[in-house]
ChimeraX commands (.cxc) that place a marker at each C-alpha (Angstrom):
marker #1 position 30.31,44.99,-74.52 radius 0.5
marker #1 position 32.47,45.62,-70.98 radius 0.5
marker #1 position 35.42,47.30,-70.27 radius 0.5
marker #1 position 36.88,44.11,-68.80 radius 0.5
marker #1 position 35.75,42.46,-71.85 radius 0.5
marker #1 position 37.08,45.74,-73.57 radius 0.5
marker #1 position 40.63,45.52,-71.66 radius 0.5
marker #1 position 40.63,41.64,-72.72 radius 0.5
marker #1 position 40.16,42.19,-76.67 radius 0.5
marker #1 position 42.87,44.81,-76.26 radius 0.5
marker #1 position 45.52,43.37,-74.46 radius 0.5
marker #1 position 45.04,40.15,-76.66 radius 0.5
marker #1 position 45.05,42.77,-79.25 radius 0.5
marker #1 position 48.75,43.53,-78.00 radius 0.5
marker #1 position 49.91,40.21,-77.78 radius 0.5
marker #1 position 49.34,39.14,-81.09 radius 0.5
marker #1 position 50.68,42.40,-82.55 radius 0.5
marker #1 position 54.07,42.18,-80.43 radius 0.5
marker #1 position 54.13,38.47,-81.69 radius 0.5
marker #1 position 54.23,39.23,-85.41 radius 0.5
marker #1 position 56.66,41.88,-84.81 radius 0.5
marker #1 position 59.16,39.31,-82.64 radius 0.5
marker #1 position 58.30,36.81,-85.07 radius 0.5
marker #1 position 59.12,38.70,-88.47 radius 0.5
marker #1 position 62.92,39.44,-87.25 radius 0.5
marker #1 position 64.00,37.23,-88.38 radius 0.5
marker #1 position 62.85,38.26,-92.58 radius 0.5
marker #1 position 65.40,40.28,-93.92 radius 0.5
marker #1 position 64.47,43.61,-96.11 radius 0.5
marker #1 position 63.97,46.95,-96.06 radius 0.5
marker #1 position 59.64,46.46,-96.35 radius 0.5
marker #1 position 59.60,44.61,-93.22 radius 0.5
marker #1 position 61.62,46.53,-90.74 radius 0.5
marker #1 position 59.40,49.76,-91.91 radius 0.5
marker #1 position 56.09,47.50,-91.43 radius 0.5
marker #1 position 57.69,46.64,-87.75 radius 0.5
marker #1 position 58.24,50.17,-86.37 radius 0.5
marker #1 position 54.94,50.90,-88.07 radius 0.5
marker #1 position 53.06,48.45,-86.04 radius 0.5
marker #1 position 55.33,48.98,-83.29 radius 0.5
marker #1 position 54.06,53.02,-83.33 radius 0.5
marker #1 position 50.50,52.35,-83.57 radius 0.5
marker #1 position 50.97,50.12,-80.59 radius 0.5
marker #1 position 52.28,52.47,-78.91 radius 0.5
marker #1 position 49.00,55.25,-79.65 radius 0.5
marker #1 position 47.20,52.24,-79.33 radius 0.5
marker #1 position 47.98,52.79,-75.55 radius 0.5
marker #1 position 48.93,56.27,-75.33 radius 0.5
marker #1 position 44.78,56.59,-76.43 radius 0.5
marker #1 position 43.26,53.83,-74.41 radius 0.5
marker #1 position 45.42,55.67,-71.40 radius 0.5
marker #1 position 43.83,58.58,-72.11 radius 0.5
marker #1 position 40.16,57.64,-72.69 radius 0.5
marker #1 position 40.27,55.59,-69.30 radius 0.5
marker #1 position 41.81,58.45,-67.35 radius 0.5
marker #1 position 38.69,60.92,-68.59 radius 0.5
marker #1 position 36.04,58.24,-68.44 radius 0.5
marker #1 position 37.67,58.17,-64.69 radius 0.5
marker #1 position 37.48,61.95,-64.23 radius 0.5
marker #1 position 34.03,62.11,-65.18 radius 0.5
marker #1 position 32.99,59.24,-62.65 radius 0.5
marker #1 position 34.90,61.21,-59.84 radius 0.5
marker #1 position 32.90,64.32,-61.30 radius 0.5
marker #1 position 29.35,62.88,-60.88 radius 0.5
marker #1 position 29.72,61.40,-57.23 radius 0.5
marker #1 position 30.50,64.15,-56.23 radius 0.5
marker #1 position 28.29,66.45,-57.95 radius 0.5
marker #1 position 25.33,63.55,-56.83 radius 0.5
marker #1 position 27.36,63.70,-52.98 radius 0.5
marker #1 position 26.92,67.50,-52.73 radius 0.5
marker #1 position 23.52,68.00,-54.60 radius 0.5
marker #1 position 21.63,64.81,-53.06 radius 0.5
marker #1 position 19.29,67.43,-50.92 radius 0.5
marker #1 position 17.88,69.09,-53.68 radius 0.5
marker #1 position 18.13,65.73,-56.10 radius 0.5
marker #1 position 15.60,63.62,-53.08 radius 0.5
marker #1 position 13.32,67.19,-53.07 radius 0.5
marker #1 position 13.62,67.42,-57.30 radius 0.5
marker #1 position 12.45,63.42,-57.04 radius 0.5
marker #1 position 9.32,63.91,-54.58 radius 0.5
marker #1 position 7.74,66.79,-56.21 radius 0.5
marker #1 position 7.78,65.91,-59.61 radius 0.5
marker #1 position 6.18,62.15,-58.01 radius 0.5
marker #1 position 3.62,64.22,-55.87 radius 0.5
marker #1 position 3.07,66.17,-59.24 radius 0.5
marker #1 position 2.28,63.01,-61.86 radius 0.5
marker #1 position 0.31,61.65,-58.81 radius 0.5
marker #1 position -1.96,64.95,-58.56 radius 0.5
marker #1 position -2.78,64.90,-62.31 radius 0.5
marker #1 position -2.49,60.56,-62.49 radius 0.5
marker #1 position -5.00,60.60,-59.83 radius 0.5
marker #1 position -7.68,63.80,-60.44 radius 0.5
marker #1 position -10.79,62.82,-61.73 radius 0.5
marker #1 position -12.90,64.02,-63.90 radius 0.5
marker #1 position -15.91,66.55,-62.55 radius 0.5
marker #1 position -18.84,64.32,-63.76 radius 0.5
marker #1 position -17.89,61.37,-62.66 radius 0.5
marker #1 position -17.62,62.05,-59.11 radius 0.5
marker #1 position -20.97,62.46,-58.43 radius 0.5
marker link #1:1,2 radius 0.2
marker link #1:2,3 radius 0.2
marker link #1:3,4 radius 0.2
marker link #1:4,5 radius 0.2
marker link #1:5,6 radius 0.2
marker link #1:6,7 radius 0.2
marker link #1:7,8 radius 0.2
marker link #1:8,9 radius 0.2
marker link #1:9,10 radius 0.2
marker link #1:10,11 radius 0.2
marker link #1:11,12 radius 0.2
marker link #1:12,13 radius 0.2
marker link #1:13,14 radius 0.2
marker link #1:14,15 radius 0.2
marker link #1:15,16 radius 0.2
marker link #1:16,17 radius 0.2
marker link #1:17,18 radius 0.2
marker link #1:18,19 radius 0.2
marker link #1:19,20 radius 0.2
marker link #1:20,21 radius 0.2
marker link #1:21,22 radius 0.2
marker link #1:22,23 radius 0.2
marker link #1:23,24 radius 0.2
marker link #1:24,25 radius 0.2
marker link #1:25,26 radius 0.2
marker link #1:26,27 radius 0.2
marker link #1:27,28 radius 0.2
marker link #1:28,29 radius 0.2
marker link #1:29,30 radius 0.2
marker link #1:30,31 radius 0.2
marker link #1:31,32 radius 0.2
marker link #1:32,33 radius 0.2
marker link #1:33,34 radius 0.2
marker link #1:34,35 radius 0.2
marker link #1:35,36 radius 0.2
marker link #1:36,37 radius 0.2
marker link #1:37,38 radius 0.2
marker link #1:38,39 radius 0.2
marker link #1:39,40 radius 0.2
marker link #1:40,41 radius 0.2
marker link #1:41,42 radius 0.2
marker link #1:42,43 radius 0.2
marker link #1:43,44 radius 0.2
marker link #1:44,45 radius 0.2
marker link #1:45,46 radius 0.2
marker link #1:46,47 radius 0.2
marker link #1:47,48 radius 0.2
marker link #1:48,49 radius 0.2
marker link #1:49,50 radius 0.2
marker link #1:50,51 radius 0.2
marker link #1:51,52 radius 0.2
marker link #1:52,53 radius 0.2
marker link #1:53,54 radius 0.2
marker link #1:54,55 radius 0.2
marker link #1:55,56 radius 0.2
marker link #1:56,57 radius 0.2
marker link #1:57,58 radius 0.2
marker link #1:58,59 radius 0.2
marker link #1:59,60 radius 0.2
marker link #1:60,61 radius 0.2
marker link #1:61,62 radius 0.2
marker link #1:62,63 radius 0.2
marker link #1:63,64 radius 0.2
marker link #1:64,65 radius 0.2
marker link #1:65,66 radius 0.2
marker link #1:66,67 radius 0.2
marker link #1:67,68 radius 0.2
marker link #1:68,69 radius 0.2
marker link #1:69,70 radius 0.2
marker link #1:70,71 radius 0.2
marker link #1:71,72 radius 0.2
marker link #1:72,73 radius 0.2
marker link #1:73,74 radius 0.2
marker link #1:74,75 radius 0.2
marker link #1:75,76 radius 0.2
marker link #1:76,77 radius 0.2
marker link #1:77,78 radius 0.2
marker link #1:78,79 radius 0.2
marker link #1:79,80 radius 0.2
marker link #1:80,81 radius 0.2
marker link #1:81,82 radius 0.2
marker link #1:82,83 radius 0.2
marker link #1:83,84 radius 0.2
marker link #1:84,85 radius 0.2
marker link #1:85,86 radius 0.2
marker link #1:86,87 radius 0.2
marker link #1:87,88 radius 0.2
marker link #1:88,89 radius 0.2
marker link #1:89,90 radius 0.2
marker link #1:90,91 radius 0.2
marker link #1:91,92 radius 0.2
marker link #1:92,93 radius 0.2
marker link #1:93,94 radius 0.2
marker link #1:94,95 radius 0.2
marker link #1:95,96 radius 0.2
marker link #1:96,97 radius 0.2
marker link #1:97,98 radius 0.2
marker link #1:98,99 radius 0.2
view
């Protein structure tokens, strides 16, 4: 699942829950009032959690981009070094086969 699919599903769930709250307004009774309040509170809490996760994800993305930009030369040097070692070890031939 990608971010857009998750966002769409959360939006659909929110719309359905709000429609349920709106549709049940006409039903009398203390129990339905409590149920509507609980549902509304759960929706609000879900939105808060979603916003927190989204902001942390954005912070993490920015931190990775910043680290990549600051240490690009080191990352490239390490990659070249590892590639050279792998090439050296895989290209070595047994001395008995050289003759």
